[in-house]
C-alpha positions in Angstrom: -45.3 25.7 -29.4 -45.3 22.0 -30.3 -42.8 22.5 -33.1 -40.5 24.4 -30.7 -40.5 21.6 -28.2 -39.6 19.0 -30.9 -36.6 21.2 -32.1 -35.5 21.6 -28.5 -35.5 17.8 -27.9 -33.4 17.3 -31.0 -30.9 20.0 -29.9 -30.6 18.2 -26.5 -29.9 14.8 -28.2 -27.1 15.3 -30.8 -26.6 12.8 -33.5 -23.0 12.2 -32.4 -21.0 12.7 -29.2 -17.5 12.0 -27.9 -17.2 8.6 -26.3 -13.5 8.7 -25.3 -11.0 11.5 -25.3 -7.6 11.1 -27.1 -4.8 10.4 -24.8 -5.2 9.8 -21.1 -8.5 8.6 -19.8 -8.8 9.2 -16.0 -10.8 6.5 -14.2 -12.0 7.3 -10.7 -10.4 4.9 -8.2 -8.3 3.0 -10.8 -5.2 3.4 -12.9 -5.5 5.7 -16.0 -6.3 4.1 -19.4 -5.1 5.4 -22.8 -6.6 6.1 -26.2 -4.4 6.5 -29.4 -4.8 5.7 -33.1 -4.2 2.0 -32.4 -6.8 1.9 -29.6 -9.5 3.6 -31.7 -8.7 1.3 -34.7 -9.1 -1.7 -32.4 -12.4 -0.5 -31.0 -13.8 0.2 -34.5 -12.6 -3.1 -35.9 -14.3 -5.1 -33.1 -17.6 -3.2 -33.5 -17.6 -3.8 -37.3 -16.7 -7.4 -36.8 -19.9 -7.9 -34.7 -22.0 -6.3 -37.4 -24.7 -5.1 -35.0 -25.7 -1.7 -33.8 -24.7 -1.3 -30.2 -27.4 -0.6 -27.6 -27.3 2.5 -25.5 -29.4 1.6 -22.4 -30.1 3.2 -19.0 -27.7 2.5 -16.1 -26.3 -0.6 -17.8 -29.5 -2.6 -17.3 -28.6 -4.8 -20.3 -25.8 -6.3 -18.3 -28.0 -7.3 -15.4 -30.2 -9.6 -17.5 -33.4 -7.7 -16.5 -35.7 -5.7 -18.7 -33.5 -3.2 -20.5 -35.2 -0.7 -22.8 -32.9 1.0 -25.3 -32.2 4.7 -25.0 -30.7 4.7 -28.5 -28.6 2.7 -31.0 -25.0 3.4 -31.8 -24.6 3.1 -35.6 -20.9 3.5 -35.9 -17.7 4.8 -34.3 -15.7 7.7 -35.8 -12.1 8.6 -35.3 -11.5 12.4 -34.9 -7.8 12.6 -34.2 -7.0 14.7 -31.2 -10.8 15.0 -30.5 -10.9 11.3 -29.7 -13.4 8.6 -30.5 -17.0 9.6 -31.3 -20.2 7.7 -31.7 -23.0 8.3 -34.3 -26.3 7.6 -32.5 -30.0 7.3 -33.2 -31.9 8.1 -30.0 -35.4 7.0 -29.0 -38.0 9.6 -28.4 -37.9 9.0 -24.6 -34.2 9.5 -24.5 -34.4 12.7 -26.5 -36.8 14.1 -23.9 -34.5 13.0 -21.0 -31.5 14.7 -22.7 -33.4 17.8 -23.7 -34.7 18.3 -20.2 -31.2 17.5 -18.8 -32.6 14.7 -16.7 -29.7 12.7 -18.2 -26.4 14.5 -19.1 -23.6 11.9 -19.0 -23.0 8.4 -20.2 -20.9 5.4 -19.1 -19.0 3.1 -21.5 -18.1 -0.4 -20.4 -14.7 -1.1 -22.0 -11.8 -3.6 -21.9 -8.2 -2.4 -21.2 -5.2 -4.3 -22.5 -2.9 -5.3 -19.6 0.4 -4.6 -21.4 -0.1 -0.9 -22.0 -3.5 0.1 -20.5 -4.9 0.9 -23.9 -8.7 0.6 -24.4 -9.2 -1.9 -27.1 -12.9 -2.8 -27.0 -16.2 -1.1 -26.0 -18.9 -3.6 -24.8 -21.8 -1.4 -23.8 -22.8 2.3 -23.3 -25.4 3.5 -20.9 -27.0 6.9 -20.0 -26.1 7.8 -16.4 -25.5 10.8 -14.2 -22.7 9.2 -12.3 -19.9 8.3 -14.8 -16.7 6.7 -13.6 -14.5 8.6 -16.1 -13.3 12.0 -14.9 -13.6 15.1 -17.0 -16.0 13.4 -19.3 -17.5 15.5 -22.0 -21.3 15.7 -21.6 -23.6 14.4 -24.3 -25.7 17.5 -24.2 -22.8 20.0 -24.8 -22.7 21.6 -28.2 -20.3 20.0 -30.7 -18.4 23.2 -31.6 -18.0 26.0 -29.1 -18.8 24.0 -26.0 -16.4 21.2 -26.9 -13.6 23.6 -27.8 -14.1 25.5 -24.6 -14.1 22.3 -22.5 -10.9 21.2 -24.2 -9.2 24.6 -24.0 -10.1 24.8 -20.3 -8.4 21.5 -19.5 -5.3 22.5 -21.5 -5.0 25.8 -19.6 -5.3 24.1 -16.3 -2.6 21.6 -17.3 -0.3 24.4 -18.5 -0.6 26.3 -15.2 0.0 23.2 -13.2 3.2 22.5 -15.2 4.5 26.0 -14.8 3.9 25.9 -11.0 5.9 22.7 -10.8 8.7 24.1 -13.1 9.2 27.2 -10.9 8.6 25.2 -7.6 5.7 27.3 -6.6 3.1 26.3 -4.0 0.1 24.3 -5.3 -2.2 27.1 -4.3 -0.1 29.7 -6.2 -2.4 31.9 -8.3 -1.8 33.2 -11.9 0.0 36.3 -10.6 2.6 34.3 -8.9 3.3 32.2 -12.0 3.5 35.4 -14.2 5.9 36.9 -11.7 8.2 33.9 -11.9 8.2 34.0 -15.7 9.0 37.7 -15.8 11.9 37.2 -13.4 13.4 34.6 -15.8 12.9 37.0 -18.8 14.5 39.9 -16.9 17.5 37.7 -16.0 18.0 36.7 -19.6 18.0 40.3 -20.7 20.5 41.1 -18.0 22.8 38.4 -19.3 22.4 39.5 -22.9 23.2 43.1 -21.9 26.5 41.9 -20.2 27.7 40.7 -23.5 29.4 37.4 -24.4 32.8 39.1 -24.5 32.7 39.5 -20.7 31.4 36.1 -19.7 30.4 32.8 -21.1 26.7 32.3 -20.5 26.2 28.6 -19.8 22.7 28.8 -18.3 20.5 31.3 -16.5 20.7 31.4 -12.7 17.3 29.8 -12.3 18.3 26.8 -14.3 21.5 26.4 -12.4 19.6 26.5 -9.2 17.2 23.9 -10.3 20.2 21.7 -11.3 21.7 22.5 -7.9 24.9 24.0 -9.5 27.0 27.0 -8.7 26.7 30.2 -10.8 30.2 29.5 -12.1 29.4 26.0 -13.4 30.9 25.0 -16.7 29.0 23.7 -19.7 30.2 20.1 -18.9 28.7 20.4 -15.4 25.3 21.4 -16.8 25.4 18.6 -19.4 26.3 16.0 -16.8 23.5 17.2 -14.5 21.0 17.0 -17.4 22.2 13.5 -18.2 21.6 12.6 -14.5 18.0 13.9 -14.8 17.5 11.8 -18.0 18.8 8.7 -16.2 16.4 9.4 -13.3 13.5 9.7 -15.7 14.3 6.3 -17.2 14.5 4.8 -13.8 11.2 6.4 -12.9 9.7 4.9 -16.1 10.9 1.4 -15.1 9.5 1.8 -11.6 6.2 2.9 -13.2 6.1 -0.3 -15.3 6.7 -2.4 -12.2 3.9 -0.7 -10.3 1.6 -1.2 -13.2 2.4 -4.9 -13.3 1.9 -5.2 -9.6 -1.5 -3.5 -9.9 -2.4 -5.8 -12.7 -1.5 -8.9 -10.6 -3.5 -7.6 -7.7 -6.5 -7.0 -10.0 -6.2 -10.6 -11.3 -6.3 -12.0 -7.8 -9.4 -9.9 -6.9 -11.0 -11.0 -10.1 -10.5 -14.7 -9.2 -12.0 -14.2 -5.7 -15.2 -12.5 -6.9 -15.7 -14.9 -9.8 -15.3 -17.9 -7.6 -17.8 -16.5 -5.1 -20.3 -15.8 -7.9 -20.0 -19.3 -9.3 -20.2 -20.9 -5.9 -23.4 -19.0 -5.1 -25.0 -19.8 -8.5 -25.2 -16.1 -9.6 -23.5 -16.5 -13.0 -23.3 -19.2 -15.7 -20.1 -20.5 -17.4 -21.4 -19.0 -20.7 -21.9 -15.5 -19.1 -18.4 -15.8 -17.6 -16.9 -16.6 -21.0 -18.9 -13.8 -22.8 -18.3 -10.9 -20.4 -18.0 -11.9 -16.8 -14.3 -12.6 -16.6 -13.4 -9.4 -18.4 -15.7 -7.3 -16.2 -14.4 -8.8 -13.0 -10.9 -8.0 -14.0 -11.4 -4.4 -15.4 -14.3 -3.2 -13.3 -14.7 -5.4 -10.2 -17.1 -2.9 -8.6 -19.4 -3.1 -11.6 -19.2 -6.9 -11.5 -20.3 -6.8 -7.8 -23.2 -4.5 -8.8 -24.3 -6.6 -11.8 -23.6 -10.1 -10.6 -23.1 -10.5 -6.8 -26.2 -8.5 -6.1 -28.3 -11.3 -7.6 -30.1 -13.8 -5.4 -28.3 -17.0 -4.6 -29.0 -19.7 -7.2 -30.6 -17.3 -9.6 -28.6 -18.4 -12.6 -27.5 -22.0 -11.8 -27.6 -24.5 -9.0 -25.4 -23.5 -6.0 -22.1 -25.2 -5.9 -21.4 -27.0 -2.7 -17.8 -27.1 -1.8 -17.5 -29.4 1.2 -13.9 -29.8 2.2 -12.8 -33.4 3.0 -12.9 -34.1 6.8 -11.5 -36.8 9.0 -12.9 -40.3 8.6 -15.7 -41.4 10.9 -13.6 -43.8 12.8 -11.1 -41.0 13.5 -13.8 -39.0 15.4 -14.3 -40.1 19.0 -17.4 -38.7 20.6 -17.7 -38.1 24.4 -19.5 -41.4 25.1 -16.8 -43.5 23.3 -14.1 -41.5 25.1 -15.6 -42.5 28.5 -15.9 -46.2 27.5 -12.3 -46.2 26.2 -11.1 -44.6 29.4 -12.8 -47.3 31.5 -11.4 -50.1 29.3 -7.9 -48.6 29.3 -7.9 -48.0 25.5 -5.9 -44.9 24.4 -6.8 -42.8 21.4 -4.2 -44.2 19.1 -5.2 -47.8 19.8 -8.8 -46.9 19.1 -8.0 -45.3 15.8 -5.9 -48.3 14.8 -8.1 -51.2 16.0 -11.5 -49.6 16.4 -14.6 -50.3 14.2 -13.8 -50.4 10.5 -15.7 -48.4 7.8 -18.8 -50.2 6.6 -19.7 -50.2 2.9 -23.0 -51.2 1.3 -22.7 -54.1 -1.1 
């Protein structure tokens, strides 16, 4: 029985797991990030430059500055093409037990995203968690072969059906039968056109395509080509708009980052060294995590509180109620008092 339990723990804690998928990385509540060959090369190069194993902790405790026992050590990153970026890991016995008993199933990487193209270029920390911020994340405990392939296949099938529904302008809740019906209608129409023969009519495009291009059935080839050119131009314009939106989002993120960093410094909750090492990046790429890690600390816990006292009016410019009464009896107005009243006194 004891040997069986040990084997079960090893099965529940694989020696490697997928850290990031290839392509789009969906981040809950934020703009998508992206992983390609360049991104994976950048992550691996930065890891190798440091020359240290990367700690895998529990719930990002390493970033809080509190006691942070390791769940495991990331030995290296591995590129696996379309399967994304993987990590080779050595787990602690406690972490193996957590994973084998499914008390922990997911993980959360802290990474930096390049502003220009939203590519992930560095991974700072990885933590075991059951509440990851990345959507559709592949669990650590799933098997490397069949489970991974089934997970990937399922996502691809969902994407395919969604694309077909949009192509045929079907309702979002349209089921598989509706999609198949639409496809069969197109196939039937094509067969009908083929049966008519090219000697009787010039087939420019099937009826469904003409309808989507908003053209009449008698449209000529030039009309179809012009409509397609218009669609391409709209696609380019949409791409430009997307870039403008991405830049605006980046500018807003920068302003939010400045606000929370200033607050953290003013309240003595982070040191300049911590800001330089990881604080500025975290505040920009994951402000909610920054609030959890930094702003939740006690005031003055890291450095003396900064006192920002805005300059006020000079003492002689302030007239209290007693002085106002005296001035009124003496017939001295406010401007005269400010000009000829008591001068500032300085210690020698």
